[in-house]
C-alpha positions as CSV (number, residue, x, y, z in Angstrom):
1,M,8.9,-4.0,33.9
2,T,6.5,-4.9,31.7
3,A,7.9,-5.9,28.0
4,L,6.4,-4.2,25.3
5,S,6.2,-6.0,21.6
6,G,6.8,-4.8,18.4
7,I,4.8,-5.2,15.2
8,D,5.8,-8.4,13.2
9,L,5.1,-7.4,9.8
10,A,5.2,-11.0,8.5
11,A,2.4,-12.1,11.1
12,E,0.2,-9.1,10.0
13,L,0.9,-10.0,5.8
14,S,-0.3,-13.6,7.1
15,K,-3.4,-12.2,8.1
16,V,-4.0,-10.4,4.5
17,E,-6.7,-13.0,2.7
18,A,-7.2,-10.8,-0.5
19,H,-5.1,-9.1,-3.0
20,W,-5.3,-5.5,-3.1
21,T,-6.9,-5.0,0.1
22,P,-4.4,-3.0,2.6
23,R,-4.8,-3.6,6.0
24,V,-3.9,-0.9,8.6
25,V,-1.4,-1.8,11.4
26,G,0.0,1.0,12.7
27,R,-0.1,5.0,12.9
28,V,2.5,7.7,13.1
29,N,1.1,10.9,13.7
30,D,-1.4,11.4,10.8
31,Q,0.1,8.5,8.6
32,Y,-1.2,4.8,8.6
33,V,1.2,2.0,8.0
34,K,-0.9,-0.8,6.2
35,V,0.4,-4.1,4.9
36,A,-1.1,-5.6,1.5
37,K,-0.5,-8.3,-0.8
38,L,-0.7,-7.6,-4.7
39,L,-1.1,-9.6,-7.6
40,G,-2.0,-8.2,-11.1
41,E,-2.5,-4.6,-11.5
42,L,-4.8,-2.1,-9.9
43,V,-5.8,0.8,-11.8
44,W,-4.5,4.1,-13.1
45,H,-5.3,6.7,-10.2
46,A,-3.5,9.8,-8.3
47,H,-4.1,11.2,-4.9
48,E,-4.5,14.8,-5.4
49,A,-3.5,15.8,-1.9
50,E,-1.2,13.0,-0.5
51,D,2.2,11.2,-1.3
52,E,1.9,7.5,-1.1
53,M,5.3,5.1,0.0
54,F,5.5,1.5,-1.4
55,L,8.3,-0.5,0.1
56,V,8.3,-4.1,-1.1
57,V,8.9,-7.0,1.9
58,S,8.6,-9.8,-0.8
59,G,8.3,-9.8,-4.7
60,R,8.7,-7.4,-7.5
61,L,6.5,-4.8,-7.7
62,R,6.5,-2.4,-10.8
63,I,4.7,1.0,-10.7
64,Q,3.9,2.8,-13.8
65,L,3.6,6.4,-14.3
66,P,3.4,9.0,-16.6
67,D,5.1,9.4,-20.1
68,D,5.9,5.5,-20.0
69,Q,8.3,5.7,-17.1
70,E,8.1,3.3,-14.5
71,V,9.9,2.0,-11.1
72,V,10.8,-1.3,-10.2
73,L,10.9,-2.3,-6.7
74,T,12.4,-5.8,-5.3
75,P,12.4,-6.5,-1.3
76,G,13.8,-3.7,0.8
77,Q,13.6,-0.8,-1.9
78,F,10.7,1.7,-1.5
79,Y,9.5,4.4,-3.8
80,V,7.2,7.6,-3.0
81,V,4.8,8.4,-5.5
82,P,4.3,12.0,-5.1
83,R,1.0,14.0,-4.6
84,G,-1.1,14.4,-7.8
85,V,1.0,12.2,-9.8
86,Q,-1.0,9.2,-11.7
87,H,0.2,5.7,-11.3
88,N,-0.8,2.3,-11.6
89,P,1.0,-0.6,-9.4
90,V,1.3,-4.0,-11.1
91,A,2.6,-7.2,-9.9
92,E,3.5,-10.1,-12.4
93,D,3.7,-12.4,-9.2
94,E,2.4,-12.0,-5.7
95,V,4.1,-9.3,-3.9
96,E,3.7,-8.1,-0.2
97,I,4.2,-4.3,0.7
98,V,4.0,-2.0,3.2
99,L,2.3,1.3,2.3
100,I,2.8,4.5,4.2
101,E,-0.2,7.1,3.7
102,T,-1.6,9.9,5.2
103,V,-4.9,9.3,7.3
104,T,-7.1,10.9,4.6
105,T,-5.8,9.0,1.6
106,A,-8.5,7.0,-0.5
107,H,-7.4,3.8,-1.8
108,T,-7.4,4.3,-5.4
109,G,-7.8,8.0,-5.1
110,D,-11.1,9.5,-7.0
111,V,-11.3,6.6,-9.5
112,V,-13.6,3.5,-7.8
113,V,-13.3,0.3,-9.5
114,E,-14.4,-3.1,-7.9
115,R,-10.9,-3.6,-6.1
116,T,-11.4,-0.1,-4.2
117,V,-11.4,-0.8,-0.5
118,P,-12.7,1.9,1.8
119,L,-11.0,2.8,4.8
120,D,-13.4,1.3,7.3
121,R,-12.6,-1.9,5.7
122,Q,-9.0,-1.7,5.9
123,M,-8.8,-0.8,9.6
124,G,-9.0,-4.8,10.5
125,D,-8.1,-5.0,14.4
126,F,-6.4,-1.5,14.6
127,R,-8.7,1.0,16.1
């Protein structure tokens, strides 16, 4: 019998070289599983047609939401930003996360900034 191996999130996160640069490490139906390292803040944006899940592996992530609301996540916690909701991820110190997003999700929604990473650059070794 051939033994298969699972995805080692720590090993995949160690391959991430730049903050705010998600890396696809798996796919479940029409969802990509991505890892990323965050530091500072990204940009206010929304994904009009897709929900987005943030799962914190290490560090503390603050997600700013409309009406001066925010959610703060620590390791082992996740939050799903509903489709169409403006949000801005903020990491005062480095944070390691897993993202689960529909394969059609654009990195920063319809906002394009210097940190926006197109999907083809997120694919890494995953094909």
